[in-house]
C-alpha positions as CSV (number, residue, x, y, z in Angstrom):
1,M,22.2,-57.2,-26.9
2,K,19.9,-57.8,-24.9
3,A,20.1,-57.6,-20.6
4,I,17.6,-59.7,-19.1
5,W,16.7,-59.7,-15.0
6,N,13.3,-61.6,-13.4
7,G,12.1,-62.2,-17.4
8,T,12.8,-58.5,-18.1
9,V,14.4,-56.9,-20.5
10,I,16.9,-53.9,-19.2
11,A,19.3,-52.8,-21.2
12,E,19.0,-53.6,-25.4
13,S,21.8,-52.3,-28.0
14,D,23.5,-53.3,-31.4
15,D,26.1,-51.8,-30.3
16,T,28.4,-53.6,-27.4
17,V,31.7,-53.5,-26.3
18,V,33.9,-57.1,-25.0
19,V,36.3,-56.3,-22.5
20,E,37.2,-59.3,-20.5
21,G,34.0,-61.1,-21.6
22,N,32.0,-58.8,-19.8
23,H,29.5,-57.0,-23.0
24,Y,29.0,-53.0,-21.5
25,F,25.8,-51.3,-22.9
26,P,25.7,-48.0,-23.7
27,K,24.5,-46.1,-20.2
28,E,21.5,-44.7,-23.3
29,S,20.3,-48.1,-23.7
30,L,19.4,-48.9,-20.1
31,R,15.7,-48.7,-19.2
32,D,16.3,-46.7,-16.3
33,E,13.3,-47.7,-14.6
34,Y,14.7,-50.6,-13.9
35,F,18.2,-49.0,-11.9
36,T,18.6,-47.2,-8.5
37,P,22.2,-46.3,-7.9
38,A,24.2,-48.2,-4.8
39,R,26.8,-47.2,-2.5
40,K,28.9,-50.1,-3.9
41,H,32.7,-49.2,-5.5
42,T,35.2,-51.4,-6.0
43,V,38.8,-50.7,-7.8
44,C,39.6,-52.4,-10.8
45,P,44.2,-51.6,-12.1
46,W,43.7,-50.9,-14.6
47,K,39.5,-49.5,-15.7
48,G,39.7,-47.2,-12.6
49,L,37.0,-46.7,-9.9
50,A,33.6,-49.0,-10.3
51,S,30.5,-47.8,-10.0
52,Y,27.3,-49.9,-9.1
53,Y,23.5,-49.9,-9.5
54,T,20.4,-53.0,-7.9
55,V,18.8,-53.6,-10.9
56,T,15.2,-54.0,-10.0
57,A,11.9,-55.8,-12.2
58,G,9.1,-58.1,-11.3
59,G,8.8,-57.7,-7.7
60,R,12.6,-58.8,-7.1
61,E,16.4,-57.3,-6.5
62,N,19.5,-57.0,-7.5
63,R,21.6,-55.5,-5.5
64,N,24.8,-54.5,-7.3
65,A,24.3,-56.1,-10.9
66,A,25.3,-54.3,-13.1
67,W,28.4,-51.2,-13.0
68,Y,29.8,-48.6,-14.9
69,Y,32.9,-46.0,-15.0
70,P,32.7,-43.1,-14.1
71,R,35.7,-41.5,-14.9
72,P,37.9,-44.9,-16.6
73,L,42.2,-44.4,-16.3
74,P,43.3,-44.3,-20.1
75,G,44.1,-47.3,-20.9
76,A,39.7,-48.3,-20.4
77,T,38.2,-45.6,-22.2
78,Q,36.5,-48.3,-24.3
79,V,34.6,-48.3,-21.4
80,A,32.9,-44.9,-21.0
81,D,29.3,-44.3,-20.3
82,R,28.8,-48.1,-20.8
83,V,27.6,-50.7,-17.9
84,A,28.0,-54.1,-17.6
85,F,25.9,-56.9,-15.5
86,W,26.6,-59.8,-13.7
87,H,24.8,-61.9,-10.4
88,G,22.5,-63.6,-13.0
89,V,21.8,-60.7,-15.1
90,T,21.3,-62.9,-18.7
91,V,23.4,-61.8,-22.3
92,E,21.3,-62.4,-24.9
93,A,21.7,-61.9,-28.8
């Protein structure tokens, strides 16, 4: 699977986990140069506290376009050390 933003592959892996329709990529599959930690945080009642990254590629910034759970709750261990995308980031086979 590939995560693509603004015509740039920002993550690629054959080992994604699908949860609630979102592909969670292993953190090591991210191309670090496109990711900047964001200040945004949200809470999911069953996964826990989410943190976000801003994605910048091809001269465009996509704030809070990637999220992850630094310490997922016990029922969400399948997303540990994984990152998912939204806000226009496409995921393709």
